[in-house]
N, C-alpha and C positions, 0 to 999 in steps of 0.2 A: 879515735883516739885511745879510747880505753882497750882497744884489741890488740894495739903494739905493745903496752905496758902489760896486759894480761899475758903475753903470752912470756914474757921477761919475767913477772913474779912467778908465773907456774912452773917456772924454769928451777926454781927454789924450793928449798924446803919451807913448807906453809909457813911456820913460825919465825924463819928467817924473813921472808916477804911481809910477814905484818910486821917486824921491825923495820924494814927497809920504807914500809908505808907510815910509820910512826915518823921516822926520822924526815921522810919526804914533806910529811904535812906541815914541819916546822918551818920549811921553806915558802909554802904555797902562799901567795897574797890572799888573805883570806876574805877582804872585801870584794875582790873580782870574784873568787869563786862561790861567794854567796851571790851574788848577781846573777850569776850564771844556774844558781840550783833553786834559789828559792822561789817559791809561788804562792804569792800573796791573795787569797778572795776569800771571801765570808763564807763560803759554802764549805770551806775546809777547818773553821774556827772549832777548836774545842777548850776540854780544861780537865786539869786532875786536881781535884779538890779545888782549892783554892787558886792553882795556877793557870793562868789563861796561857795555850798555845795555839800557833800560827797555823799547825795541821796536825793532823793524829797519827803520824807515823814517826816511831821512834825508833832508837837504836836498841838492840836486844843488850842484855847483861853479858859480858864475857869478852865484847869486843874491846872496851876500855875497861881494865880491871882494877886502874890503880889513877885514874883520872889525869892520864896522862896526854890525850888528844882531845881535849875538851875543845878548844878554839877551833882546830882543824874539822872535827866533825860536827861542830856547830854550822860550819860553811857549807856542809853538803845537802842543805833543806831540811834537816829533821825539824821536827816541832818539839821533840823532848830527846832526851838521852837517860840510859839507865847503866850506871855506874858499877863496877864491880865484877864478880862477888865479892865482899870483902868479908874476913874472918877476923876473929878477936886477938889470934897471934898472927905474925907471919908465916906464910905457906908457901913451900919451894915448889909443890905440886909434883907431879909423877915425872919419871926420867922421859928425856926425849930420846927417840920422836915421839911426840903425842897427840899430833893433829895430822889429818890426813885428807887429802881431797880424792872424790869420786867423781871425776867428769862427766862420766856417761851419766850418772844421775844426778848431777848438778847438787850433789852433797858434800858434806863432811863427815868425818868421824873424828871425835877428839876423847880422849883421856887426859885432858890438861891434869885434874885434880886440883883445883881452886888455887893457884898460884897468886900471891896477891902480897903487897907489903905490910898487911896487919892492920887494925884498927886505927891505932896511934899514928902512924905515918900518913895514912889515908886521909884521916880527919884533919891533921896539920895542913895536909896539902890543899884538900877541897877548901878549908876557910879561907884561905887566900885568895880564890879565883874568883874571878868575875865572869859568870855565863852567861851567854849571849839567849840560850835556850834553857827552860826550866831542866833541872838534872834530878832523878830519882836514884836510890840506892839500893842496890840487892845485897843483903846479908846472908850469909851463910855460918856454918859450924867448922870447926878446923877438924880435917880426918883422924879418926881415931887411930893413934899407931900403936896402942895396947890390946892387942884382941883378945886378952884376957880378962878385960873389964866386964862387968855385969852389966844387964841390961839396963838394970836401975841406975848405976853408975853411970852409964852412959847417957842416959837421957838427962840426969842430974847436970852432968857437965854441959852436955849439948845447951839446955835451957839456959845455964849459966853463961854460955859463950853468946848465943844469940840475943840475950839481955843486954850483957855488956858492951857487944858491937852497938847495939841500939842508942843505947845512953850516949855512947860516944859520937854518933852521928846524927841525933833526933833534931840538931838544929840545922844540919845541911843541907837536906833533900828537897825537894818538891814533894816526893811521893816516897815510900819505902816498899821493899819487896821481900819476904822470908821465903828463901830459897829452900824448901822443904827437902828437895830430892836434888842430889848431884850424883847422877848414876856413874860418874867415873871415879868415884873415891873408895867404891867398897862398901863403905858402910853409911852412904848418903840418905838412905831411907828411914831413917829413925822416927822422923816426925811425920811421916805419911802414915803411919799407923795412928787411927782416931783416939787412941788411949792415951798415947803420949802426947798427941797434938794439942789435949785439952791443958797438959800442965803448962807448956810453952804459951799457947793462947792467953792463959789465967797472967802469967808474970808479964807478959808483954802488955797486956791491959793494963796492969798495976802501974807499969814503967810508964805507959802513955796517959795515966791520969797525974803521978807523980811530977812529970815532965811538963804537962800542959800541952802535949802533942796532939793537935788536930789533923795534921796532914796525913792524908789515907795511907794506910799498910795494907798490902796485898799480901795473898800467897801464891807462889810458884809450884805448879804441880807436875809430876811426872805424866806422861800421855798414857803408861803403861798401867796405871791405876785401874783397878777393875772398879764396874761402876757401884756398886754396892759401898765399897770403901771410899771411893770417891764423893757418894752422896753425904755419907757420913761427916766426912772434913769438911764440906762445904756449910752441913747444917750446924758445925762446931764452930765454922769461922764467922756465920753470921749470928750464932748466940753471942760471941766476944766481940763483936764490932768491927769485924775486919770489913773494909769498905768495896773489896774484891778481888780477882783471881788475874792471874797470868797463866794463861792456856797456849802452849805449855812447854815443858823443859823437852832435852834431846830423849830419844828413844834408844833402848838397848836391843829393840827388836829390828831385824834389819830384812825384812821381806821383800820379795819382787824387785831385786835391785838388779839393774843392766852390768854392773861391776862383775866380772868374773869371780866364781868363788875362790880361786886360789889366790886371787890377789886379794879378798877379804878374810882370807886365812890367814894370809901373810900380814896383814894388818893388826888381826886380832881385835880385842873388845874395845868397847868406845861407846859413846853415846852419837846417835845418827841425827844431823841435822838437815836443812837444806827442803829440796823437791822431793825428796822419799819422804819426808816428816809429814807432809801435807795432810794425809788420809788420817793419819791416827791423831795430830792435832786437832783437826777439823771435828774428829769424832767425842774427843774431849770439850771441846769449845761448845758444841749443840748441848752435850750434857749439861755442864754449868749453865747454860742458859736457859734451858728448860727449867731448873731449880731455882734461878735467881730471876730470870726475865729482866726487863731491862733497867732493875732497882739497883745493881751495883755494875762498878767499873770492870770490864772484862776486856783483857789484851790478848787479843789475836796472833800469837807468833807461832812460827815453823811453817816452813814450806813456802812465805813468800817470792815467787819469784817474778811476779806481772802482776797488773792491776786487775786482773780475772781473779785470781788466788785473793786478793785484796777484798775484792768486791762479795766474793765467798762466803769469806770469814763474817763480813759485815752482815751477810744474809742471815748466818747462823747464830749472830746475836752479840758479835764483837764492838765495843764502842772506842777502841783504841787499837793501835797496830805496831810490830814491831818487827825488824829485819836484821839479820847478820850476814848468812851464807848467801842471801840474793845480794848483798852488797860487794860480795868477795867476786861472785860470777857477773854481776851486772856492771858494776863499775860507778864513779863517784856520781852520776846523771841519774842513776836508779831512783833515787827518792824523789827529783825532780818529775821523772816519766810515771811514778805512781801518783804523785798528787795532780799533775796534770790530768790523767786518765780517771782520777775518781772526782775531778772538777767538771769535766765532759761529761760524764756519767749521768752526775748531778744535775746538770744544766739540761740534759736531755729528758730528766726526770720531772724536771719543773719544781725541784724542790731546795730551799733557801739553804739546807746544811744537811750536809751529809748523815748526821745522826737519825733524821727522819726516816732513813731507809734502814735502820737497825732492826735486825731480825725477821725483814722480810723476805719469807720464803721465795717467792715469786722473780726475786732479783736473780737468782741464781738459775731459774730456768733458760733467763736470756742470755747466760755466758756461753 
């Protein structure tokens, strides 16, 4: 069924297709869809902080930036959703076209530039919602339009924006993610510098104390960070009480793609997601787990196109998972298929819950 709809959607500009899905989602009978997609099994049960979730597969940030599709997406079988990225001020993002399909690679390139309605409107909307699954909130800073600002001023303003947005949404999310790198804004890596990250971490910690926020706060990192820099960031995050990591964001590196070079040149710059991201995202995931072990939440995201990809991330230390591009290429029953595959694998291994397999390298050898 999705193959027919996919042909229609892929004939449209990706952003137009996304808008069509948003409109279509308002008309779909949610209860019927939920019955067709949801997999209920004790082997899948997980948690994010105090929030219990029916399965460990979530929607990655970026798909529903403004919390407009929550009821529809909840009915696709997800265990949780991550909304945003949300910035302090409304952001129009980059000019269109700004997202591109690479069908030969089952990937996307995007340079969206964080379009969203801003923290004020976002929080007003989300505060009125009754969600069927827990929702996390991804927080970013507005892109800097004034290139003449000093690094010190950029850091101070960026910290202020993160904190202001966090304060606005602090009572609304099941968990929170600080998006430290948005590779398609041009200045999105300010806080991937371990020195400036300390300034941000300190202020977020103070805000958490003032607001009595005990829900998890994670940090989302670019897979392009060098190992030394990554280690320093992780150590600082642990020092300031962050509960985990999202591994990781899109990559600006586009190696070994099947898509022709002429087509890539025509597309231009942007962050790569989908199957082509799997190797880079898994390398980062492995590095994070080597430092933290199983003590922290690690969300494995990037390149999951089937259950084998998910199991590989589980073997490398992921405790939870997220998808975005896989949903675009595989369709509305993708989450059901992943949950069924994970359930079957756990049954064959004789474990009561998938988390027992976390970080077991021997899983990967049998895939």
